[in-house]
N, C-alpha and C positions, 0 to 999 in steps of 0.2 A: 833035758832033766837040769839047763846049770839056770833055763827060764826059770822053772819053778821055785827053785830056790832064793833067785833074787826076787819072783816076784814073793815068796814068804817073807823074805829080809825088808822088805820095802812094805810090807803090813805091820809087820814086827816095829820098825821106825818112825810109822806112821802113829801107832800105839801111844810108841813113848814119847811121840812129841805132845802127843796130848798131856802126860806127866808133867814135861818140863810146860808149857803152857800153864796148867793149873798149880807149876810154882812161881811163877811169872803173878799169875794175880794175885796167889796169896801172899807170896813172901814177907815176911815183917824189913826189910831193909831195903834199899835201893840196891844196894849190891847185889844180893838177892834176884831179883828180878834182872838185875842186865846180865849174867850169868844166864839168868833162865834162857832170857832171849837169844843169848847168842848158843844154846845149847841147838837151842832150833835152827838159829840158821845152819848151823853144823847140818845137820840132820838133813835138814830140804836139800843143802848142796847134795846131800849123799844121794837121797831121793833122783833126784835130778841125773846124776851120772848111774845110779840105777834103773833107772826107768830109758838112758840111753842105752843101754847095754839088752836092754828086755826088745827093742823096738831096733835095735840096731841103725840109729842114725845118733852115729859120732860128735854131733854137731852140740847136742846140749852138754857137754861135758866142756865144749868154749862156755855155754853160757853158765855153766854149772861154777865155771874158774872168775867169772867175773859176780857171780852173785855171792860165791867165798869170799871175795876180795873187798864186796861190799859193806856183808856182814861184819869184816873185820872193822872196816874205817868207821862204822856208825860204833861197834865196841866200845873202839879207844877214845871217839870223840865222845859218847857218853860218859864214860870213866873220866875223863879229865873234867868235863863239866859239873861230873857230884864232886869233883875232889877241889877244883878250885873256883868253881862256880862262875868261868868263863870259858870261854873254847880259843879264843886268842893272847 
């Protein structure tokens, strides 16, 4: 029963990721695009964890943590670049 709920949640998250992808494509400002890509990164992280729970392969949780850290660092770097024009 819980696997069915996780599968339905995964499908809904995939659909919502496409909504965020639309905002990343259309977004009028660069900040809108950065936030939309950050939202997509967060959704993918949750999807990886849900897939780990459904397939009983808990090693994917470690992959999700690394992916979340990479998404956070990318968001910080892009935001700093948009703010100051350089990364250092």
